[in-house]
N, C-alpha and C positions, 0 to 999 in steps of 0.2 A: 620432513614429511609426516613422521609419526606424531610429532608435537602438534602440527596443524590439524591432523585428523582427530587427535584427542581433544583439542579445543573445540572443533566442530561438533563432536559428539556431546561434550559437556554442555555446550551452548544450547544444543537441541533439548537436552534434558531440563536445563534451567528454564528455557522458554516454555516448554510444555507445562512445567510445574507452576510457573507464574500465570500463564493464560488460563489454566484449568481452575484456578481459584478466583477468577474474575466473575462477579455475578452477571446474569443475563442483561440486566438493565444498564450495565456499564460497558457491555461488550462493543456495541456500535460506536459510542464516543471514543473508546480506546482505540479502535481500529482507524477512526478518522485521524487521530493524532499520529498513528504510525504511518499514515500516508505521507506526512511531511518528512519523516525520517527516511522512508523508502524513496522519496523524491531526491534526497541527497545521495542515496546509494545509486540511483539511476544516473545522476549527474556524474558521479565518480566513474561509472562504467563508460559514459560517453568520453570523459577525459582520457581514460586508459585506452579506449579505442582510437581516439585522436592522436595519441602519442605514438601509436603504431605497435600492434601486436606482432610478435616475431614469427609465430608458426600459424599454420592454417587452423589447427585445433584451437588456439587461443582466439582467433578471429571468430570462429563458429561459436565458441562458448560466450564470447562477448555479445554477439548478435542475439543469441538466445536469452542471455541475461537481460539485455536492454529491452527486448520484446516483452518478456514476462514482467519486468519492472514497469513498463509503460501500461500494460494491461492492469496491473495491480493498482497503480496510481489512478488511472481513469475510472476503474470500477469502484475504487474507494470514494472518489469524489461523487460519483453517481449515487452511491448508497448514502453518503452524507447529505446530499441534496434531498433525497427522498425522505430521510429521517427528519430533516429540518422542515420539510413540507408538511409533516404530520402535525407540527405545532403551530401552523399558521391559523389565524382566525378565519373561519368559514365565511363570515359576512364580508370581510375585507377582500377575500379571494373572489367572491361573487361580484363585488363592485369593480374589481380590476378586470375581470373577464367580460364585462358588459352589463352586469346587473341582473341577468336572468337567474332564477333559482331553479 
């Protein structure tokens, strides 16, 4: 238990140190990439839930983790879609919507 807690705390420090050094222009693309990784974590939570959690506390924590993971993945894809929409050509967008300016 102490080793797991130590790994969690050290991972938090390393994650903070890495993310704090990312420039603002790269932050959104980096977060888009982490959505794929978080999708794998979400799938792992579903597999563990499917195998059967032993206690009620385990089940509650799994449901909370799966809910937060789903919110993170969906929100990340929405942010990515909005970011990519900023780079679309305005004339092509107007032609697609019906041609009105």
